[in-house]
N, C-alpha and C positions, 0 to 999 in steps of 0.2 A: 475458538477464541484463544487468544494467548495474551497474558500479561507479561510485560518486561519493563525494564527501566532503562532510560537513557539520561545520563547525567542527574541522577536522583529524581527524575519526574517519571511517575508511573504512566505506562502506555498501554492501551488495550487495542489489539488488533482482532477483528472480526472480518468474516467474508459471507457473501452471498452463496446460494447454491450453485450459481453460475461458475464458480470456482472450485477446482478438485484439490485434493489433499497435497499433490505434489506441487501444484502451481501456489498453493497457499504458503507451503514451506519454502519455496523460492523467493517469494514476495517477502517474507518474514526475514530471511537471511539479509536481503539486500537492504531492508529497512534499518536492520541493526548495524549494518555496516555504514549507513550514512550518518547516523548520529545526530549531530547538532543541527544539521539542516532541517529535520522535522521539527524541531522545537519552535521554529519560526512560523510555521504554518498557522494561519487564522482559522477560526471555526468556521464551518460550512464551505471550506475550500477544496475544489477537486484538483487532484493531481494525476499525471499520467507517469508512470514508472516505468522505464525500459531497462530491461534486463537482457544479457547475452547479445550485446552489439546488435540491438534492434529486432531481436529475434521474437522477443515476448514483450507485451505490453500489459500493463495493469492499470485499471482505472480505479483510483483510490479517492475516498472523501474523508476529511476530517469532520466528524459529526458535531453537530451544534449541541453539546451536552456539557453537563458539569466537569466531566473526565475528559481525559486525553484520548479520544477514540478514533482510530483509523478503521474505515471500512472499505474492504476490497468489493468493488461491484461486478468487474468484468476481468475476465483474463482473455487477451485478444493475441492470437498468433500472428506473425508477420504477413503470412498469405491473406489475411482478412483486412489489412492496413493498406489504405491508399493514399497517395500523396496528391493533393490538389493544387 
């Protein structure tokens, strides 16, 4: 779990056991770089975050809580993603 601030808004980032420490850190860095776009996400919204030119995908949900909490559910590698 990490707490951080984007434009004065406290945000909490959590993850499931499906995400390793390195993947969590890469997602955290990407989220901090995007800043303003995350403040527009409504509660209970699911997001797919793409990192490294489509090599990694993270499934993230803004939790429906009183705090601004983003939860990383899955870390999916490119080999496991199919275009239909």
